[in-house]
C-alpha positions as CSV (number, residue, x, y, z in Angstrom):
1,M,-0.1,-0.1,0.1
2,S,1.7,3.5,-1.0
3,K,2.1,6.1,1.6
4,P,0.3,9.6,1.5
5,I,2.2,12.1,0.8
6,F,2.5,15.3,2.4
7,P,4.9,18.4,2.2
8,P,8.1,18.2,4.3
9,P,7.5,20.1,7.9
10,N,9.5,23.3,6.7
11,D,7.2,23.6,3.4
12,P,4.8,26.7,3.6
13,Y,1.9,24.6,2.6
14,S,2.3,21.6,5.2
15,D,0.1,23.2,7.9
16,K,-2.3,24.2,4.9
17,W,-2.4,20.4,3.3
18,Q,-5.5,19.1,5.3
19,H,-7.5,22.0,3.7
20,L,-6.3,22.0,0.3
21,T,-8.3,20.4,-2.6
22,R,-7.3,17.6,-4.9
23,F,-6.3,19.8,-7.5
24,E,-4.2,22.1,-5.0
25,R,-2.2,18.9,-3.8
26,L,-1.5,17.7,-7.2
27,C,-0.3,21.3,-8.1
28,W,1.9,21.2,-5.3
29,Q,3.5,17.7,-6.1
30,W,3.7,18.8,-9.3
31,Q,5.8,21.8,-8.6
32,F,7.8,20.1,-5.8
33,E,8.9,17.6,-8.1
34,N,10.0,19.3,-10.6
35,R,11.9,21.8,-8.5
36,F,13.6,18.4,-6.7
37,M,14.7,17.4,-10.2
38,R,15.9,20.9,-11.6
39,I,17.4,22.0,-8.5
40,A,18.3,19.3,-5.9
41,H,20.2,16.9,-8.3
42,T,22.0,18.1,-11.0
43,Y,22.9,14.5,-12.9
44,P,25.0,15.0,-16.0
45,N,22.9,12.1,-17.5
46,R,19.7,14.1,-17.3
47,L,17.8,13.9,-20.6
48,Y,15.6,16.7,-22.2
49,F,13.0,15.1,-24.4
50,E,12.7,18.0,-26.3
51,L,16.2,18.0,-28.0
52,L,16.1,14.3,-28.4
53,S,13.7,14.5,-31.4
54,K,15.6,17.8,-32.7
55,D,19.1,16.9,-32.6
56,Y,20.4,13.7,-33.6
57,D,24.1,14.1,-31.9
58,Y,22.5,14.7,-28.8
59,F,20.3,11.4,-29.1
60,K,23.3,9.6,-29.9
61,T,25.5,11.1,-27.2
62,H,23.0,11.1,-24.3
63,L,20.8,8.0,-25.1
64,L,22.0,5.7,-27.7
65,D,25.9,5.2,-26.6
66,P,25.1,4.9,-22.9
67,L,22.9,2.1,-23.6
68,G,24.9,0.6,-26.3
69,L,22.2,0.8,-29.2
70,H,22.6,2.1,-32.6
71,I,19.9,3.7,-34.9
72,S,21.3,5.5,-37.9
73,A,20.6,9.4,-38.4
74,D,18.3,8.2,-41.4
75,V,16.3,5.8,-39.5
76,W,16.1,8.6,-36.8
77,Q,15.3,11.4,-39.0
78,D,12.5,9.4,-40.8
79,Y,11.1,8.5,-37.4
80,V,11.0,12.4,-36.2
81,N,9.5,13.6,-39.3
82,T,6.6,11.4,-39.4
83,P,3.5,13.0,-37.9
84,K,2.5,11.6,-34.6
85,N,-1.0,11.4,-32.9
86,E,-2.7,12.4,-36.2
87,S,-6.5,12.3,-35.4
88,A,-9.0,10.8,-37.5
89,V,-11.7,13.4,-39.1
90,Y,-14.2,13.6,-36.2
91,R,-15.6,17.0,-37.4
92,M,-19.3,16.5,-38.3
93,P,-20.4,17.4,-41.6
94,H,-22.1,20.3,-42.7
95,H,-26.2,20.1,-41.3
96,T,-27.1,20.1,-45.0
97,Q,-25.3,16.6,-45.3
98,W,-26.8,15.0,-42.3
99,T,-28.8,11.6,-42.3
100,I,-32.5,11.6,-41.2
101,R,-30.9,9.4,-38.4
102,R,-28.5,12.1,-37.2
103,Q,-31.3,15.1,-37.5
104,T,-34.3,13.2,-35.9
105,P,-32.9,13.8,-32.1
106,L,-32.1,17.5,-32.6
107,L,-34.9,18.4,-34.5
108,S,-37.2,16.7,-31.7
109,K,-35.3,18.0,-29.0
110,Y,-35.3,21.6,-30.1
111,A,-38.5,21.8,-31.7
112,A,-40.6,20.7,-28.8
113,R,-38.9,23.8,-27.3
114,K,-41.0,26.4,-29.3
């Protein structure tokens, strides 16, 4: 079972913790972890994800070489240039192109209000 998370006693939010909303607690945890990673630990092996897909030399030096992996620059370039998360077309067609099946629920709902 996981242990509940609380701010350290010297944190300004430690006294207010019990009265914070879940969202406020999550915001606190996010900033606390980010500050911890940025300030408390300046690891030379820290990766900047935004550079992994922008700079092959950075990708190779900081990820591939330490892991003993090889991916050619051409393969990497093809991968990073391939669009990700392409959405299917979810946009509804213009109302003049709706089928009767699509029109009926809306017409009955809004026509009844008049």
